[in-house]
N, C-alpha and C positions, 0 to 999 in steps of 0.2 A: 582552430577557433577555441577561444578560452571557455573555461568551466564556470557558470554560475552557480550559486546554491539558493535553494528555497525550502520551504519547510511546510508541512501540512499535519494536521492531527486528525486521526481517527477516532470516532466516539461511537458508544451505543452498542446496539443489538446486531451482532453479525451473525445471526442463524438464519436459517433458511426463511423465517417469517420476517426478519428485520434487514436483510441484505438489499430489498428493493428500495429502500430509503437511501442507501449510499450509492447505488450503480450511477446514476445521472452525474453526481459530482465527480467521481472517479473518472469516469469517460470524459467529463470535460477537461480536467487536469491532464488526461492522457492526449487530447487533441491539441490543446494549447501547448504542450510541452513537446511538441514533435519535432525532431531535428535541432532542438535548442541546446543539446550538450548541458544539461544542469544536473548537479547533485541534488537530489529531491530526498530530504530528511522526514520519513513518515513516522509521527509519533503516534504509537499504538496504546499509550498509556490511558486513554479514555476508552477502549474497549471493555465493555462489561459480560459480554457472552460471544463465545464463538463456536460454531459446530462444522462439521464438513463442508457445507455449502458456503460459508463465509470464508473459512480457509481456502478454499478452490478458488472463490471470487478475487480474494487477496492476492494468491500465487499468480493467478492470470493477469491480474493488473500489475503487478510487478514485472512480469515477462513484458507486458505491453510497453510499460516505461522504458524498459532496458532496450527493446527492440526499435524504439522510436529514437534511440541515441542518448538516453539519460542514464543516470546512476542512481537507482534507488536504493536507500538505506535504511532499514527499520530499526527504529531506536525505542525502548522502553517498552518491550512487549511484555505483557503481565505473565509472570512464571505461573500464577496460579490457575491459568487457562489451560495448562499441561498439553500444550502443543508445540511442536519444534517446527519452525518455518523452514522451508527449503531454501535453495539458494543461499548458503550461508555466506557467499560475497556479498550480499546484499545487507547482510547484519553488521 
């Protein structure tokens, strides 16, 4: 199966208060991508704040994409947020 490529951009508040705004769109992309074998470039340059809850949601979402047969890649994660993402193979 041939691999296609898509991109998405994450924005806004990824703290405990803000992640509820993002959950539905993340899950929609996850379900749409099941078995599609796509490279998904995830641009994080629009993330303004992130805490452990946002970090955990992002990490779980990356795993979900991966286990559904995709190749998630984090790009442009802001250095000023002071968090190192797991799964360096995604970066």
